[in-house]
N, C-alpha and C positions, 0 to 999 in steps of 0.2 A: 686716076692714079692707083697703080697696083698697091694694095695694102696687105700687111700680115698682121694677124692677131697673136697676142701674147697673154698668157695667164700668169700672174706674178704676185709676189708679196714684197719684194725689195726691202728686206728688214735686216741691215739696209742694203742699198744698191752698192755692189762691189764689182771689181774687174771680171769676175765670172759672169755676172749679169751682162756687162758690156759685151763680152765676147759672144755670149748667147743672142744678144740683140743684133750684133753684126753678121753672125752666121745665119740667123733666121731671115734677115733681109736678103742675104745672098742666096740661101736655099730657095726661098719663094720667088726670087727675082723681083722683089718688091722695091718701091720707091719710098713707102711710108709705113709706120707702125702704130698700132693701137695697143695699149696694155691695159687689161682688165686686172685691177689691183685690189687686194684686200685691204679693208680699212684699219680701224684700231686694234682689231684682233685677228690673229692669223689661224690658218686651218688647223694647226696643232693645238689651239686653244690657249696661245700665249698673248699678253698684251705686247703690241708692236713696240720697238725701241723708240721710235719717233712717231710724230703725228702722220697721218696720211697725206697732208699738204706737204710736209717736209720730204717725205718719200717721194712724192709725185715730182717735186722739184728736182731731186737727184735724177729721176729717170729722164725728165725733160732736158736736163743739162748734158746727160750722156747720149742724147739722140733720139729718144722716143717722141713721137709727134702728138699723140693724144693719150691721155690717162683718164680712165673712167673707174668708178668705184664698184667693187662687187658688194652688193649689200650684205650686211652682217648676218641676215637671215641665211645666206648661202656660204659665206666665209667661214662661219662657225658649224661647219657640217662635215659628216664623213665624206670620203672621196666622191661617191656617186652624186651626191646633191652639190657639192663644192663644184665638181667639174660640170654639172648640168646647168648650174646658174651661171657660171663663167662662159660657157660655150653659147648659151642662149643669148647672153648680152652682146657677144661678138656677132652672132648671127642677126641679131636685131638692129646692128648699125647699118646693115645693107651695103657696107663698103668693104668688109674684110673678105678677101678671096681665099684666105688660107689661115690656119691656126698652126703654129709652130711651138713645139715644146722640147725641153731637154729631157733625155732619157739615157739610161745605162747602156742600152743596146744601140741607140741611134738608129732603129729600124721601125717603120711603121707597118710594113706588110704583115709581119707575125701578129701584131695587135689587131688589125683589121680582120685577119682570119680567126683569131680568137673570139673577137667581138661577134662575128657572124655565127660562130659555133655557140656562143652563149645566148644569143637571142633566138637561134633557129632550133634550139632543143638538142638534147643528148640522148644517148642510148639509156634504156631503163636502168642498167647497171650504174651508169655514170650519174644518173639522176638520183638514185638511191644513196650513192656515196656522198653526193653533194648536199642532199637532205640531212644526212647524218652529221656531216661537218658543220652545217648550219645550225643544228640542234645543239652542237657543242658550244656555241656562242661566238663562232668565227664570223668575221665579215664576209661579204660575198666573194671578194677576190681571194682572201685567204681560204675560204672554204673550197672555192673552185680549184685553187692551186693544190690543196691537200687531196682532194678527190682525184684530180688529174694525175698527181703523182702516184697515188695508189693504183690507179687504173693502168699506168704505163703507156706505152705506144706513143702517139702524138701528144699525149698529156703531158709527157715529161718536159717538152718545150714550154708549155703553158705554165708548168710549176716553176720552171727557171725563171721565165719572165716576171711572173708575179711575185718572185722573191726580191724584185727590185722596186724600191719605192716610186721611183720616177716612171719606170715602165708601168707599173700598176695605175698611176694617175693618169698616164697616157692612154691607157685601155679605157678608162672612164671617160676621157675626152672623145675617143673614137665612139663609144657607146652613145654619148650624148649627141654627137653629129648624126648618128643613125636615128636616134630617137626623135630628133628635131627635123629629120629628112633635109639637112642643112647641105647646101652646095659647096660649103667651104671645105678645102682640102687639107687633111691632116698631114702635117710634116714633123719630122723629129731631127734634132742634132744631138750628138753624143756629148754627154757630160764628160769633162776631162779634168785631170790633176786633183781636184778636191771633191771628195764625197759629201753627201748631204749632211752626214752626221759628224764629219771630221772636226775634231774639237781643237786642234792645234794649228798655229800659223806655220805654214811649211817654210823651211829655210831656203832663201835663194830664189824663191818664186814670186809670182805676181798674183796668183790666184789662190784664195782661201775660201772655205765655206763661210756662209753667214753666221753660222754657229760659232766658228773660230774668231770671226770679226767682233761678234757680240761679246764673247768672253774677254777678248782684249780690251774692248771698250769699258767693260765693267771694272777694270783696274784703274780707271781715271785718266788724267791727262797722258801720263806715260803709255797707257794702253792705247790711246788714239795715235800716239806717235808710232807705236808698234804696228798698228793696223794700217797706217797711211800707205805704205807700198802696195797694198791689196785693194786700194780704193781709187776710183777715178778723181780727178781734181774737184769736179763740182760736188761729189759725195763728201769729200773731205771738208770742203768749204761750208756746206750745210751742217755737217756734223759738229764742227767747231763753233758755229754760231749758235746752233741749238743748246750744245752743252753749256756755253757761257750764259745763255739766257735762262738756264734750268728747265729745259723742255726735252729731256731725254730720261728714258726709264732704264737705266743700266741695272737696277735691281730687280727687273722683271716683275714676276708675280708678287714678290714681297712687297713692292710699292703699293699694291692694292689689297694687302692682307687684311687690315682692319675693316674696310666696308665688305670684303667678301666673308669674313668670319661673322659679322654681324648679320649678313643675309642668311647665312646658314643656321646660326644659333636661334634666330627668331622664327624659324620654320619648323613645324611639327614634321614628323617623318612622313605623314600623309600628304603634307604640302611639298616636300621634297620630292615625293614621287611623281609629282606633276612637271618637274624640271626635265626638259629634253635630254636624252641619253640617260636618265636614270631608269633602271630595269632591274628585275630579278632580285628585289630586296636591297639594292644598293643604298637606298634612303636610310635603311636601318644601320647599315655599316658606317655611314657618314655620321648619323646622329650619335651612335655609340662611340665614335672615335673622337669627337669634339672635346668632351670633358676629360679625355686621357692623354691629350696632346702634351709632350714634355715641354714644348714652347708653343705659343700661339702664332703659328706662321703657316704659309702655304705649303712650303717643302714638308713640314712636319706632317701635315694633314694629307698630302699625297703618299707619303711613305707609309702612313697608317692604313690607307684604304686601297692601296695598289695591290693587285694580284695578277697572275698570268691571265686571268679571263678579263680583267679591267686594265687596259693599257694606259700608261700615262697620258698619251694623246687624248683618249676618250674622257679620262677624268679631267683634264684640264678644260677641254670643251664644255664639259658638265659644269665645272665651276665657273666658267665664263657666263653660261646660261643662267646660273643661278645668281651671280653678281648683277647681271643686267636685267633680271626679273623676266627672263624669256618663258614662254609657255603658250599653251592654248592652240586653237585651230590653225593660226598662222604658221605654226611649225609642224603641222600634219602633212603626210605625203600628198594628199590632194591638193593642198595649198603650194607646196613646194613644186609640184608638177606643172603648175601654171607658169613658173618662171619669174625672173625679175619684172617688175612693172614700169620701170623707168630707166633711162641711161643718165647717170649722175656724173657730170663732167668735172674733174678735179684740176685739169690743166691741159695746156695745149702749146704747140709751137706754130710758127706761120704755115707749115704743112697742115698740121692739126686744125688750124682755122679753116683751111680749105676743105678738110675732110668734113668738118661740122657743117659747112655750107652744103655739101652734097648730101649729108645725113638728113638735113631738113626735108629732103625729097624722098630719101631711101629708108629711113629708119622706121621700125615697126613699133617703137615705143616712144613715149614722150622724152625729150631731151631736156634735162634739168640742170640749168647753169646756177640758178639761185633757189636755195632750199625754201626760202620764203614764198616763192611763187608756185610751189607744188606740194599738195597735202596727200600723203599715202601712208598707211601703217608701216609698209616696209621702210620708207624713208624716216618715219619718226624713230624706228628701232636705230637707224644709223646715227641720226642725230644725238640720241641718248648715249649710245655706245661711245661716241667720240667725246662727249661731255664727261662721262665717267673716266675715260682713258686719260684725258687732259687733266682732270682733277687730281691726279696722281703725281703730276709734275712737281718738282721741288718748288717751283715759282708758279704755281697755278693762278690763272686769272680768269675772270668770267668770259672775257672776249675769246680767249684761247679755248675755253671749254666749249663755247657755242660759236666757234668759227664758221660752221655751216651757215649760220645766219648773217655773220658779220663780214665775211672774207669772200671776195670773188674768186673765181678760178685763177690759177697761176697761168699768166701769159708769158712764156719764156721768150726772152729777147725783146719784150716791150719795156721801154724806158719808163712807162707809168706804173709798172708792176713793182712792188717792193721786194720781190723775190721770196715772199713767205705766203 
């Protein structure tokens, strides 16, 4: 069965995601799809609106066949390691023949050419410009874009591509494929109508960004009605159910403000320095900001510590790491370079069941259906992250917090499944 791989967050699953799924299947000529999905925290360092199980259910209702979880070790990383972890998981299934991502350009060839240049080395002048940009604290893609732009020539196209967030992420997918020597083919479909950061619901359309949908949902029941035209029926059904049950984080980070502030206040600066993504004295900036906050909240803290050098995304990931007590060798480059160590199944359709049957022969990693049956430090991080996330729900319950232990994968279309 020809299968295409997707790397997603579905926070929440909206009509734009459904369009991407449909076009990915068409572009790949595939019969089935596998989605590698971030769990309770997203790559931008934000707590997800819904549990990973609710978001997996949305995906299955819209036609995804198999949803597997990207370990939080990789989900809360800069683009390089986020992409590497997700691509490594798809490659490890042994059944995905391609990976299809949305991008502003909708083209793969320029990204492949750029990846080859980045891995094959550059001229001494370009290398010097790149080194200088990195020394200024820029990420590698941003540093490369700056250096390429300054050098002109073919670098201008690189700078243009790397100015687009999804093209930049696409570049990292291509780099990961090369690094893994994967046989999966990279494919791209152009993003349309709604940009990644578009904050408003467009009038008269059916596609809005996840940012706009979340903003509407934060307005309560009326906001959900406003967002309804931009959501598939399955997503709307899940959102209404989860909202009624008190299992939705419309307040975002503020829902976790108390435990986060406690985690920061009880750490000395030298302890904060051990948190992933803390560098260059940022621990002292955080420690100094805490007693000066006008109100004890996450937005106030972010406003106090954000600078041009420290982006909001980086700071949010840092805060998530601090909240979840992350650190140590597991978060080092050598550990990350080994990739995910298991394939965690969140849900599947009848086609997904067939894929899992094939994966028993093709998978390069253990397939985890029940968390209680597999013990690994990466999985323990996932379980704890889900528990912390669910603890912030208005109607938090122990079984929701530890659903990894209590709840089986979602089997879409199975009358024995409760749909959660």
